[in-house]
C-alpha positions, -999 to +999 in steps of 0.1 A: +001+001+000+028+021+011+049+016-020+018+024-041+013+057-023+050+063-027+048+056-065+023+075-070+035+106-050+072+101-073+048+100-105+033+131-095+061+148-085+083+136-117+052+151-139+053+183-122+090+186-124+092+185-161+058+203-166+081+233-145+107+221-167+092+230-200+077+258-186+109+276-174+125+264-208+104+275-232+106+310-210+144+307-216+136+311-256+118+343-255+125+378-246+132+389-211+100+398-190+088+399-154+091+362-133+057+341-142+041+315-118+029+284-123-008+279-136-011+318-133+020+333-150+022+367-148-016+372-143-013+381-103+011+408-110-009+421-140-046+423-117-060+397-142-055+426-165-033+437-198-033+473-186-018+499-212+002+518-183+011+487-162+027+474-195+043+507-204+059+502-166+071+469-176+091+479-205+109+505-190+122+473-168+125+447-194+128+469-228+109+472-257+097+435-269+091+416-232+071+387-224+039+382-202+025+350-192-012+346-193-016+316-174+006+292-191+005+310-225+030+336-232+026+370-246+054+393-263+046+425-257+053+457-283+063+487-266+069+520-289+065+529-325+099+513-333+089+481-320+053+479-332+063+490-365+086+466-372+064+438-365+029+453-376+045+472-408+077+458-418+070+422-411+031+423-413+028+388-432+050+373-404+027+387-379-011+385-396-017+357-375-052+361-352-049+337-322-084+321-307-089+326-269-112+296-254-137+327-248-139+338-285-136+304-296-166+292-282-183+328-289-172+329-328-155+301-336-128+310-365-154+328-382-160+362-398-135+390-400-117+394-364-112+356-351-106+339-386-069+333-401-054+318-436-076+314-465-113+323-446-096+355-435-079+366-465-112+361-485-132+381-461-112+405-450-104+410-490-141+410-494-150+432-467-122+464-479-130+461-516-174+464-507-167+492-479-147+511-501-171+505-528-201+521-505-183+546-496-175+556-529-207+564-536-191+590-513-220+617-517-245+595-507-227+584-478-216+615-466-253+623-472-266+593-449-237+604-417-253+647-423-284+638-418-273+612-388-251+640-374-282+670-379-302+647-356-275+643-332-269+678-329-307+682-327-311+656-298-281+680-280-301+708-287-329+694-272-311+698-237-317+736-241-285+737-221-285+714-194-261+693-179-264+660-195-241+627-205-235+626-243-229+587-240-262+570-249-270+596-281-233+591-291-232+557-292-270+557-304-260+578-331-230+556-341-243+523-340-271+536-370-246+547-391-230+513-393-261+495-389-273+521-418-243+506-442-247+468-432-287+467-432-295+495-458-320+513-434-315+536-405-334+521-375-354+540-350-336+552-315-367+534-296-366+497-316-365+471-293-341+451-314-316+484-319-318+488-285-309+457-279-279+457-302-262+485-288-267+470-254-247+435-267-219+459-280-215+477-246-218+442-226-194+427-247-164+451-245-174+460-212-168+422-202-135+415-222-121+440-196-128+423-165-113+393-145-143+369-156-128+366-192-092+360-180-111+336-155-131+321-188-098+317-207-079+296-178-105+276-170-132+271-199-144+236-190-154+249-154-167+285-170-189+269-195-214+253-169-213+275-142-234+308-136-219+341-141-218+376-165-203+354-188-235+334-193-251+365-201-226+374-228-239+344-248-276+351-247-265+382-260-247+365-289-277+339-294-302+370-295-279+393-322-272+364-345-311+358-344-321+391-356-291+391-385-305+360-397-342+376-401-324+405-419-305+377-445-337+362-448-352+396-462-324+404-484-330+373-503-365+384-512-352+413-530-338+418-567-303+402-565-293+437-585-302+452-553-269+459-537-273+489-516-258+478-487-231+455-471-255+424-469-266+423-504-235+419-516-222+398-494-252+377-506-244+386-540-209+371-535-224+343-524-244+333-552-214+343-574-191+316-558-214+289-550-196+269-574-161+278-562-149+250-543-124+271-522-149+300-510-156+305-476-182+329-487-216+315-464-243+326-440-224+320-410-194+338-422-217+365-432-233+366-399-196+370-378-186+397-405-218+416-393-211+409-359-173+420-360-183+451-384-205+463-353-186+455-326-155+473-346-175+502-357-196+515-331-175+512-296-141+530-310-162+559-329-183+567-300-154+566-277-137+588-296-161+615-297-167+613-261-129+620-254-134+648-280-157+670-262-141+665-230-112+676-241-129+708-253-144+714-220-110+711-207-091+730-229-116+762-237-089+783-251-086+756-280-123+750-282-126+786-292-104+782-315-117+757-334-152+774-330-132+808-345-119+789-375-150+768-382-170+803-386-146+821-409-141+791-432-175+781-434-194+810-430-229+806-429-230+769-451-254+749-441-237+717-432-202+707-428-192+688-457-158+660-458-139+681-478-140+709-458-112+694-438-088+704-460-094+743-452-099+734-413-062+724-404-062+733-369-097+714-364-083+686-382-056+684-357-074+690-327-096+659-337-066+639-344-050+649-313-078+639-296-075+603-309-038+604-300-040+611-265-074+590-259-056+558-271-092+541-273-083+509-286-055+511-259-029+479-261-051+468-297-057+435-306-035+404-304-019+392-335-001+358-337+031+352-356+025+330-386+061+316-393+088+318-367+111+350-375+135+378-355+118+408-339+139+431-324+168+413-318+149+381-303+137+351-319+101+345-320+087+307-327+060+305-350+026+302-328+039+331-306+012+355-297+021+393-299+003+422-286+013+457-301+008+481-272-008+510-295-012+533-265+027+532-260+032+542-299+003+567-294+025+583-262+058+575-275+084+603-265+103+599-296+079+608-319+054+634-292+070+665-281+042+665-251+032+629-248+010+631-222-001+668-227-030+677-251-015+694-276-030+701-311+008+715-329+020+673-330-003+678-361+007+710-371+039+725-393+054+759-383+030+774-405-001+759-393-006+734-422-018+700-408+009+672-408+007+634-408+026+617-378+038+582-391+032+574-352-003+581-350-016+545-359-049+548-339-064+520-362-036+499-358-016+487-387-004+461-416-027+434-421-049+437-395-057+474-398-092+483-393-109+479-424-137+505-416-110+531-409-121+555-438-154+555-426-145+559-389-125+593-404-156+608-423-182+600-394-154+615-368-145+648-390-183+654-396-193+650-357-167+671-344-169+699-367-210+700-368-211+694-329-185+724-319-197+746-347-229+746-329-224+742-294-200+758-268-194+726-244-186+732-211-189+721-175-225+726-152-223+753-129-207+741-094-192+707-106-159+709-090-137+693-122-138+666-149-128+631-143-103+619-165-096+590-154-104+561-181-126+529-171-107+502-186-127+474-207-125+466-243-117+503-252-110+531-227-142+546-217-144+577-198-162+583-167-194+587-170-200+627-163-223+653-172-212+685-194-235+710-214-236+722-247-249+755-251-260+766-282-237+787-303-260+820-316-237+832-340-234+798-356-251+783-386-278+754-370-278+721-389-313+718-378-326+699-408-309+669-426-291+679-463-312+669-495-298+636-514-304+661-542-282+689-530-254+669-524 
């Protein structure tokens, strides 16, 4: 009996030593980093979150390329523009993979755009890029839709009559209706239950990925799949959203084949076109997931950036006044703001870019995976290694920004006051996995920001002690919930009515 127990103990001890030996041998092959613990890795030191500021502190101790362990999985973190550029731009193909964590595998599978790889990803991405650009090339029609949405957003602000309110709900609703019109071909009414459920699903999902529950699910998926918790609510939202998208797909099938005025119609036409192609990945499962991906990528980041931009204008009243002066001088009595106006509004454009830079809403960016063994910043990186580009470290890199932690529109202006591009401005990431909807986001942000600043003066409510500038960490870096006042500017031209399509 004792010999049997002793043998089992010896076997267990040997297995543990083997696992520990393998663990530390694998660690020795990767870039340096903080000492990990068995099972948890560095999650305890990281408070179970890949927090951008904490990763910046680790970069100071371990270098621009270092390794942290998420449980038993190594993650190579890239900090600063040079390291991120080397991976995502100079070696974009080698770092174009997308690892699937247990949570994302259970939620989405290897479908769609965000979580797919290989042939599926290449086909889906190419189609999304071409289709989104094609829909956007009817630029005047798309711009007209955006101007209509912006006019309604401004009207919603005006109805507050200068009283304190939190603009989050109105801005998120507006951004969601923009992407909804592009994907589904019709504008949602704000009170529609399915529209409210879609925005709730996006908000809940992005908040969930910043919680400890997300890390616990990835560590113990076999247990969490069967246990109660907020992750189960996430899966309920997924099923509801999939059901709605399936209904929309069924409606599109009843239309004439040539009716390709929205993304779903274009995708269905592509399914028909490639039905006899044995390697085609165009099917309704991928379509459903791509639509979810577009909503996730196209709603929160745009809305959050605009919220930060308004907060910065409240914080920097002199800059807000200078933006409004430029808008008044350049646009005069023009009834609406047009996207082409940005070329004549260098300061307004610089202020909006600076808001994107300083807020860095995407934080650490989406993880990549090394698809072939390669070298990065002098280190060997084996095939399959997970790569995490800390985009916040790029947008705050002191080598490329004069005052990286301060709001400074001069980062995007030359000595003559002309707008200029900075190569370290990567809010949409870079390389093969760059956001495919960046052009839509740029147009949407400019039209919203310029119109709102032209129409209102933003300020704190009387008696408010000050702005809360600490962000809420989740899927994106959200501003704290807080109220501001949108006081109508009597001298401004009020875009109270939507522009006509013929007038564009």
